[in-house]
N, C-alpha and C positions, 0 to 999 in steps of 0.2 A: 503493500500500499504505500502511495507518495503522499506524504503530509508535509505541509510546512505551516509555520505560525506566522501571525502577525508579527511580532519582534523578529524572528529569523527573517522575513522579507522586508524589515526596515518600515513598516508601515504601523507602528505603534502610534497611536495619537493621530492617525489620519482621519480624515473624514470619512463615513460610510461609503459613499459613492467611490471613492479612490480604492477602498479595500476591495468591494464587489468587482471593480473593474478591473484588477489585477486577477481575482478569481476567473472572471470570464476570459480574460485574455489567455491565461494558462490553462482553461477548459479544468479547473477546480470546483468542485463543491464548497460552499461556504458553511462551517459549523459554526455557531456563535450563541452567546448567551444575550446578546444585544436586541431588545425586543423590536428595535426600529426596523430590521430587516424582515419582520414578519407582515410588512404592511405590502401588500402586493400591487398596490397603486403605484408606490413608489419604486418598487423593486419587483417587475414582473418576473416570475418564476420561470417562464418558457425562454427568456433570455440569457438564461444560467445554467451551468451544469448541475444546479440543486442548491435550494437553499434550506438549512437544517438549523432552526432556532431551538435552543434549549430554554423551555421555561420551567423555570423551578422557583419553589418558594424560598423566601428570605427567612433567614441568612441562608446563602447558598453555600453548600458544605462539598466537600471532596466526594464524599459518599453520594450525596445526590446527583452529582455531575457523572460518576461512574454509572449509577443505575439508569440515568436517562442515555448515556452513549451504549450500555448494554440494550437497551431497548430498541435504539436507533439501529445497532450492528445486527439485533436478530430481524428486524422488519428489512432492512437492506439485503439480506439473503434471500428474502422472498419476492421483493418487488423493487422498482428501479425509483430512485429520487430524482433521476436527470430531469431537469425541467420543471421539477415540482417544489414546492414548498412544504416542509413538514414541520410541524410544531410538535416537538418531543419533550414529554412529560416524564417523570420517573416509570411509569407502567404502561403508557399509552402515547398513541400519535394521533394527531389531527393533521389530515391532508387539506390543503386550501384548494378549493374545485371552484374554477371560474365559472361565474353564469356565461350561458350560452346566449 
């Protein structure tokens, strides 16, 4: 699996648009705790390799992140997230469905 962090990419503190455009250019899915990425009007998922937003209760703990990532990994084995917006919680995923 090819993974890069915002820090490794030199994108820490960059605007959301800059971060997601790097993901688009590199054909990478974005995995983030930033709920701003969950707005499909601002970031239409069909333009990207996938937008996965971890939605966790405060305070966010490492255990909660690990649980959400496990939920995501299990679902990603079953179906594609490419071009989709997934809102991942500890034990469930909600997928954005554009209205026709």
